[in-house]
C-alpha positions in Angstrom: 149.6 98.7 21.7 149.4 97.7 25.3 146.2 99.0 26.0 144.4 97.1 23.4 146.3 94.0 24.4 144.9 94.6 28.2 141.3 95.7 27.1 141.1 92.5 25.0 142.6 90.8 28.3 139.6 92.2 29.9 137.2 91.4 27.5 137.9 87.9 27.1 137.6 87.7 30.8 134.5 89.6 31.0 132.6 87.3 28.7 134.5 84.4 29.7 132.8 84.9 33.1 129.6 85.9 31.5 129.6 82.7 30.0 130.1 80.1 32.6 127.9 82.4 35.0 125.2 81.8 32.1 126.4 77.5 31.9 125.9 77.9 35.5 122.8 79.6 35.6 121.2 76.9 32.8 123.0 73.4 35.0 120.5 75.1 37.9 118.1 75.6 35.6 117.9 72.3 34.6 118.6 70.4 38.0 115.0 72.4 38.7 113.4 71.3 36.0 114.3 67.9 37.0 113.7 68.7 40.6 110.2 69.8 40.0 109.2 66.9 37.2 110.6 64.5 40.4 108.0 66.1 42.5 105.6 65.8 40.1 105.7 61.9 39.8 106.1 61.9 43.5 102.7 63.8 44.3 101.1 61.4 41.4 102.5 58.0 42.7 101.3 59.2 46.3 98.2 60.4 44.9 98.2 56.6 43.3 98.6 55.1 46.3 95.8 56.9 48.5 92.7 55.3 47.1 89.7 56.2 49.3 88.5 53.6 51.6 85.2 52.7 52.1 83.9 53.9 55.7 84.0 50.8 58.5 80.9 49.2 58.3 79.1 49.9 61.8 77.9 46.8 63.7 77.5 48.3 66.9 74.4 51.0 66.0 74.3 49.2 62.0 71.0 48.1 60.7 69.1 48.5 64.0 65.6 50.4 63.7 64.2 52.6 67.2 61.0 53.8 67.7 61.5 57.2 70.0 58.8 59.5 71.2 60.2 62.9 70.2 60.3 66.2 72.4 60.2 69.8 70.7 62.3 71.3 74.1 61.4 75.0 72.5 57.5 74.5 72.9 56.1 76.6 75.8 54.3 73.1 76.9 56.7 70.7 75.3 54.4 67.5 76.9 52.1 68.7 74.6 54.6 68.8 72.0 55.6 65.2 70.9 55.8 62.7 68.3 56.3 59.8 67.6 59.2 59.2 65.3 61.2 55.9 63.9 64.9 56.6 64.2 67.3 53.5 61.7 71.0 53.4 61.2 71.9 51.6 57.6 74.5 52.4 55.2 76.5 53.9 57.7 73.9 56.9 57.8 71.3 57.8 60.5 67.6 58.7 58.6 65.0 60.4 61.2 61.6 59.7 59.5 60.4 62.6 61.2 62.8 65.4 60.5 63.4 63.8 56.9 60.0 64.5 56.3 61.0 68.5 57.5 64.0 68.3 55.0 66.5 66.6 56.5 68.5 63.8 54.8 70.0 60.7 56.0 73.7 61.7 57.3 77.0 59.5 58.5 77.5 59.4 61.5 80.3 57.8 64.5 79.6 55.8 67.1 82.2 55.5 70.1 82.1 52.8 73.3 81.9 55.6 76.4 84.9 55.2 78.2 83.8 56.8 81.0 81.0 54.4 82.1 82.9 51.6 83.5 79.3 49.6 84.4 78.2 49.1 81.3 78.4 49.3 77.7 77.0 53.1 76.6 77.4 54.1 73.2 77.6 57.0 71.8 76.5 58.7 68.6 77.0 61.9 66.6 76.2 63.2 63.1 75.1 66.3 61.6 72.3 66.4 58.9 71.4 69.0 56.3 68.6 70.6 54.9 70.4 72.5 52.2 67.3 74.5 51.0 66.9 76.1 54.4 70.0 76.3 54.6 70.2 74.6 58.1 71.2 71.5 60.0 70.3 69.5 62.8 73.1 68.0 64.8 72.9 64.4 66.5 74.2 63.4 70.0 72.4 60.3 71.4 73.4 57.4 73.6 72.2 53.4 73.8 73.4 50.9 76.5 71.6 48.2 74.7 68.3 49.0 75.7 67.1 52.6 76.3 68.1 54.7 73.5 68.3 58.3 73.7 69.4 62.3 72.9 69.3 65.1 71.1 68.7 66.7 68.1 69.4 70.6 67.9 68.1 72.9 64.8 71.0 74.8 63.3 71.6 78.1 60.9 74.9 79.4 60.9 75.6 77.8 64.1 72.5 79.6 65.8 70.4 77.4 67.9 66.9 77.3 66.1 65.5 74.5 67.3 66.1 71.9 70.1 64.2 68.1 70.2 64.9 65.4 72.7 64.2 61.8 72.0 63.7 58.2 73.8 62.7 55.1 73.0 63.7 51.6 71.9 64.8 49.7 69.6 62.0 48.3 67.1 62.9 44.3 67.4 62.7 44.4 71.7 59.7 45.0 73.5 59.8 48.8 75.4 60.1 47.9 78.9 
């Protein structure tokens, strides 16, 4: 009888421990579920708070049109390979009539004030236009000091140079000096 009592007590203790572990596990699972739901709600709230803000309107180059001479620097005699072009900055995009005809559409650009030039205001712009059909892009870099507008447009394919162009000109509304 004593063995039966000890065995019975042992079984009751084991059962109690098993149930208490299962109960604790169930509590932990519920707590984790609540945490996950809270995290999902927080993520949804974050998405609502981060609305897409339109790009700040460019007041430096925005709505300006430049008449430039484009020189193909890869040509054997670059001086013979000159083309006139019109480059315009509109709706925060740069567009070149010359390169647009080659399949490079208008592209977003950035413009910053050159902080290294203390004598006059010189603005630096950069952009990249992609010709998806050919898998190529043009990386634009240039400057404008209020008078002279110049820079480079480099054709790239998979980050390898495929053509180099330089341009120089003036704002269309102003007379060439």
